[in-house]
C-alpha positions in Angstrom: 0.5 0.4 -0.3 2.7 2.3 1.1 4.7 2.1 -2.9 0.8 2.8 -4.4 0.2 6.2 -2.0 4.1 7.1 -3.1 3.6 6.6 -6.6 0.2 8.6 -6.4 1.8 11.1 -4.2 4.4 11.4 -7.3 2.4 11.6 -10.2 0.3 14.5 -8.5 3.6 16.8 -9.0 3.7 16.2 -12.8 1.4 18.9 -13.7 3.4 21.5 -11.5 6.8 20.3 -13.2 5.0 20.6 -16.4 3.2 24.4 -15.2 7.1 25.1 -14.5 8.8 24.4 -17.6 6.1 26.3 -19.9 5.3 29.2 -17.9 5.3 32.4 -19.4 9.0 34.5 -20.3 9.2 37.5 -17.5 11.6 40.6 -18.8 14.3 40.7 -18.4 15.4 37.8 -17.9 14.0 36.6 -21.5 15.7 38.5 -23.4 19.2 38.4 -21.4 18.6 34.2 -21.5 17.4 33.8 -24.9 20.9 32.9 -27.4 18.4 34.1 -30.5 15.4 36.5 -30.6 13.6 36.7 -34.1 10.9 37.1 -36.5 11.4 33.4 -38.3 9.5 32.0 -41.4 8.9 28.0 -41.0 10.8 26.6 -44.6 10.1 23.0 -44.0 9.6 20.3 -40.8 11.2 17.2 -40.7 9.9 13.9 -38.5 12.5 11.9 -36.5 10.2 10.4 -34.4 10.2 6.2 -34.2 6.9 4.3 -34.0 5.2 4.4 -31.2 6.0 2.2 -28.2 4.4 -1.1 -28.7 4.3 -4.0 -26.3 4.7 -7.4 -27.8 4.6 -10.7 -25.7 7.2 -13.5 -26.2 6.7 -17.5 -26.3 8.2 -17.3 -22.8 5.6 -14.8 -20.9 8.0 -11.8 -21.1 7.2 -8.4 -22.6 8.9 -6.4 -25.4 8.6 -2.9 -25.6 9.9 -1.7 -29.8 9.9 1.8 -30.1 10.7 4.6 -27.3 9.2 6.9 -25.3 10.5 10.5 -26.2 11.8 12.3 -22.8 9.6 16.2 -22.6 13.1 17.5 -23.6 14.0 15.1 -26.3 11.8 16.0 -29.8 10.1 14.3 -32.8 10.8 17.1 -35.7 13.0 19.7 -36.3 11.6 23.0 -38.2 14.6 24.4 -40.6 13.2 28.0 -40.6 15.1 31.0 -42.3 15.4 34.1 -39.6 12.9 37.2 -41.5 15.3 39.7 -39.8 16.8 38.7 -36.4 16.0 41.3 -32.9 19.0 39.3 -30.8 21.6 36.9 -32.0 20.3 35.8 -35.4 21.2 37.7 -39.0 18.0 37.7 -41.5 18.5 35.0 -44.4 20.2 32.6 -41.5 19.1 29.6 -41.8 18.5 27.8 -38.4 17.1 24.1 -36.9 14.1 24.1 -34.1 13.6 21.6 -32.6 9.7 20.6 -31.5 6.8 18.6 -30.8 8.0 16.4 -27.8 4.9 14.1 -28.3 3.2 15.5 -24.8 -0.2 17.4 -24.3 1.9 19.9 -22.0 4.6 21.1 -22.1 5.0 20.7 -25.6 5.8 23.4 -28.7 4.6 23.3 -32.6 5.7 25.5 -35.4 3.8 24.7 -38.9 5.4 24.4 -42.3 4.7 28.3 -43.6 4.3 29.9 -40.1 5.8 33.0 -39.3 6.8 33.4 -35.6 8.6 35.7 -33.1 10.8 33.6 -31.1 13.1 33.5 -28.0 15.6 30.4 -28.7 18.3 28.6 -26.8 21.0 26.5 -28.0 20.1 23.1 -27.3 23.4 21.8 -25.9 23.4 18.0 -27.0 22.7 18.6 -30.5 25.1 21.0 -31.4 23.5 23.5 -34.4 20.1 23.1 -32.8 17.8 25.3 -30.6 14.3 25.3 -28.8 11.7 27.5 -28.1 12.1 28.9 -24.6 9.5 27.7 -22.1 7.8 25.8 -24.6 5.0 27.6 -26.3 5.5 30.5 -23.8 8.5 31.3 -25.9 6.7 31.4 -29.4 4.3 34.2 -30.6 2.7 34.1 -34.0 2.9 36.2 -36.6 -0.3 37.1 -39.0 -0.4 40.0 -41.5 2.6 41.7 -39.8 1.1 41.0 -36.2 2.4 39.6 -33.3 -0.4 37.7 -31.6 -0.5 37.2 -28.0 2.4 39.3 -27.2 1.9 39.0 -23.2 5.9 40.6 -22.7 3.7 44.1 -24.0 3.0 45.3 -20.7 -0.6 45.8 -19.8 -1.5 42.6 -21.8 -2.3 39.4 -20.5 -1.8 36.1 -21.5 -5.4 35.6 -22.3 -5.8 39.2 -24.3 -5.7 38.8 -28.2 -3.3 41.4 -28.5 -2.4 42.1 -31.9 0.7 44.0 -31.8 2.9 45.5 -34.9 6.2 43.7 -35.3 8.2 47.1 -35.7 6.9 48.1 -32.6 7.1 44.9 -30.9 10.9 44.5 -32.2 11.5 48.6 -30.7 10.2 47.6 -27.7 12.7 44.3 -27.0 15.5 46.3 -28.6 14.9 49.4 -26.0 15.3 46.4 -23.4 18.2 45.1 -24.5 20.0 48.3 -25.1 18.7 49.3 -21.2 20.3 46.1 -19.8 23.5 46.7 -21.8 24.1 50.1 -22.5 
């Protein structure tokens, strides 16, 4: 009974860890910690995922698991993107690889082919040359018709509001923050 109780307690903390990893970004921390802040366009997605795990019963009664589960920090897809204009660390026209789609419902982040986003990216240590979105979906903001959607980092807006702010205004706002941080 004691192991079952311990397991139930441990499982109850999983949502807390997921929220902590996908908690909103806070300025100026997000600006300082990001390796790249840029407007990107997704050129293509590459599927890296192996088949979903399947259990197979062997003749001797043992069970074999084929395939594997992904850890929340491993990605099933890689987006090939191009920097439209960079704000920090990315040069216009620079191609980048962004790992995404970890197979979990939450926390997670997706990039659609052809989509444009304002992103806060960190280098992935174990995959040189590849980046991950900071705080999963909390570090990605869609751009539609030249406007950044749901940009809760903008003072006065809540994450749930349907804020649509012109990209140039957001870029100027972020550049001003960087200048104040590093005069």
